[in-house]
Structures are given as structure tokens and as C-alpha cells.
C-alpha positions, 0 to 999 in steps of 0.5 A: 499473438503467440508470445507468452503474456508478461504479467502485470504482477507476479509473486515470487515464491521460491524454494527458501519459503517452501522450506520455511513453511515445511519447518513450521508444519513439522514443528507442530507450532502452527498458530501464532508463535515464535516465528511471528515474534521473530518476524515482527522484531525483524520487520521492525529493525529492517523497515521502521527504525525499531518501532513496535510491529505487531503482525496481523492477518491482512492489511485491512485488518491492520488498518482496522485495529490500528484505528480502533487502537488509536480510539477512532469511533462513532462521531469521528471524521478521518481524512483519506484519499479516494484515489486508493484501494477501497480498504482505506476508507473501508477500515475507517468506516468499520470503526463507525467513523466517517472517511472524509475524501480529499484530492491528490497531487497529480505527480505523486498520486498521493494526498494533497496537503492543500486538499487536506486542509480544506477538508478539515472540520470540527469533527476531524480526528486524524488524516490517513495518507496513502503512500501510493504505488510506492511513492512516499505522501507529502508527510511534511505538508500533511504534518503541518496541516495536522499540527495546525488543527490538532490531528493525529497522523496514520499511515497506509504503507500498504504498497511502500515497503522501504520508501522513504522521504528525505532519509525518513522511512515511511511508517515512522510518521504516523502513530501507527502505519500499516504494511500489507503483505498480500501476494502481489506486494513488494514482499508477501507473507502469503497473506498478512499485514504489519502494524507499525506503532509509535508507542507501547500503548497503541502496540499493546491495544493492537495486541489485544484487539487482534487476539479477542481482546486478551494477551493472556488466555482467558483474561479478555480486557477489551471486546476484540477480533481474531486477526492474528497472523500464523507462524506459517505466514510469518515463516514466509514473511521472514524469507521475503523480508531478506530478499526485499532489498535486492527486489527493490533495487531491481524494481528501481532499475526496471523503472529507470529503464522504462523511464528512459525508453518510453515514448508517448505516455507520461512517466511516473515523476519522483519528488525530490528526496523521495525513494519510490519503491515502485510497487506499481510503475504507473503512467498517464495516457489520454483518457479516451485512449486508455481502454484501447492501449490496455486492450492492445498491449494484451492482445497484440503484444502480450503485455499485462497491465493494470488499472489502479484504480478505475473507480474512485472510492467516493464514487463506489456504491458502498462508499458514496454515501460519504460525499466529498465536500472538496473538489476531487478533479485530480482524483477523477482525471487520474482514475481515467488516465493511469495504466500501471506497466509491469516493473516486478523484479522477475522481469528479464532484459528481454521482457523490459525491451518487449514492454518499451516496444509495445507501449511505444507502438500502442502509443504511437498508434493512437497519435 
């Protein structure tokens, strides 16, 4: 295989981002300052219908301070998916609360409302769905379960910038929502996160918690953390935010091409009324064939892939103490079957055709 590898993901950093960073460095105002404030306002207007946004140093930090700001702590339970990155459950555990795992819908890979209902106990305070791979979770179904049991709803929208359901953007359902700005997400600030808050009380507590418990210097009101975003990162994020609509459209066009031409794999369905932003384009294959296909795609066709996530969170050594109380069959099945193919906006038409040819050949070889 002499052709160059098509990467599974690829951050897009250009001259505009470099110029924005240079301007901040020349200004001398490097810590949290005017760039962060502007980024928060612009993100709110562009993606979450004007909800109050607070920038932080990472997506995980955003989940952590969001949960703390909503009063989650020891003795509480928060229902989360196991089929996602460990940060979702980690953030709950870091507050002293208990992450309670529920199963997923097999089509969307997101939390199943029925499984959430089965996982509710007398200690349940909240449910935190993940809009996995860029597909919105069943917010109507989950919201109905939450309303029935008096639970709060929080959103892990780390992978879903701009996704929507029935015309409503993700990040506008929960009391807070977190968006990751890690380099491989649909947009980046280099590293960082954004917490979108439904009310000023939560927004103010997030501001306190991210900055040592103070809004004014040395006027510490609560015990806080240091998870601020710098102006350097915010300057990158502001440029990327402006590019996001075009990048999202390209991801969707790339996904449509893959949908139309792939054979031998189960392509990702999109729920009626949902706008998928394809942070990942995730197909299903026979579990017994998955590792062979991943290896063959890389070694024989130069196609990078990802497996997100090979080990469900409830099976990780760090989290296995939180044993599920409901059946996790769909989670376990997905963990054995998924492969994420390149879908990022830097793919050329030739790259897309190579991906299709490679997947079809590899899938056919195992038939």
C-alpha cells in the first residue's frame, strides 16, 4: 500500500486561526479576557438560541462545573449512557454523585427513553443524554420520563454542534449543556468547552466555579476550580465558529455520498425530524469481522478508521463499580460492531471514492 493514509479525523487550522492567535499574543491580554467574552456571546447567538454561554478549559471541565452548578453531589444519581466516552460518567463521579448507566437505541446510538425509565430510583436527580456522533438524542422521550419523575435534564452535546431535532437545536433542552472544543470536534478552540445555561443562576455558578469561586478578584464566594479558557483559545474558537456552517454542510454531503454508495455495512440511520452533523460517520458490521475490516482498510486501502467505543463505560476498570441495574444488550452489541469512517470536511471527492471502494471490497471479502 503506497498511497497516503486518509485520516479518520483531521483538525482544520488555517491562516485565519494563526492570525487570530498572533493578534492576541501581540495584545498582551492572554488570560481570560475580551476574546472569551466575545466568543461566549457569538456561540450563544449561533448555536443555542441565545442561552447564556460560559467558556471553560475542556469539555470534561464543562460537564463537571455544570453538574456542580446544578447542585449535583454525594447521594445523588445521574442516569447516563455507557456507550460514549468515559468523560460523561467521570464528570458525575467527580462530583461525588453516582453515574447510573442506561442502554441505547440501536439506530441512533443515543440513550433509550425506555431504559432511562427503568433505571430511575428514589435517589435519581437527573438524566444526562449524549448526542452521540452528532445525532440528537430522543429529547422528547427522555424529557417525558424526566417530567414524570421530577428529574432535571442536562445535555452532553460534546459532538453535536448545530444538530437539531424537530427544528430545535441541541443544547436548548437541558438546564445546562456542554459542547466540547477539542481539536477533532466539528469545531475547535485548540482545547476547551462551552457550557450553555438555561438560567442566570446556573450561569453565575459556572462562572464562579471556573474561576476559583470568584467573579471579582479575591472575593471568593464558593470553593472553586481553575478551568478558565484563555483568550488564545477563544480567538481560535471565534474563527472556527464562523467556518462551522460550511463545514457542517460538507460533512452532511460527504455522509450522503457514503450512504448512497456503501455496500455490506449498515449505514447510520437518521431519525425523522433530526439534523445529524456527523461528528462521526459510524457504520455497523458483524462483530466477528470488525477487527479484520479495520486492519484491512488501513493496511490494504490506506483508510483510517475509529472504533468509538470498544469498551462501554460500565466495563472500564475505573467505572465498573457502578454496575448497571438494567439490561445493556444494545450497548454491548454496538461496542462490538461499530466502525467510524472518515467524513471530515477536508476529504476530497477522490478520498470519498477511495473510502467507498475500500469498504465495499473489504466488506465483500468477508461475505
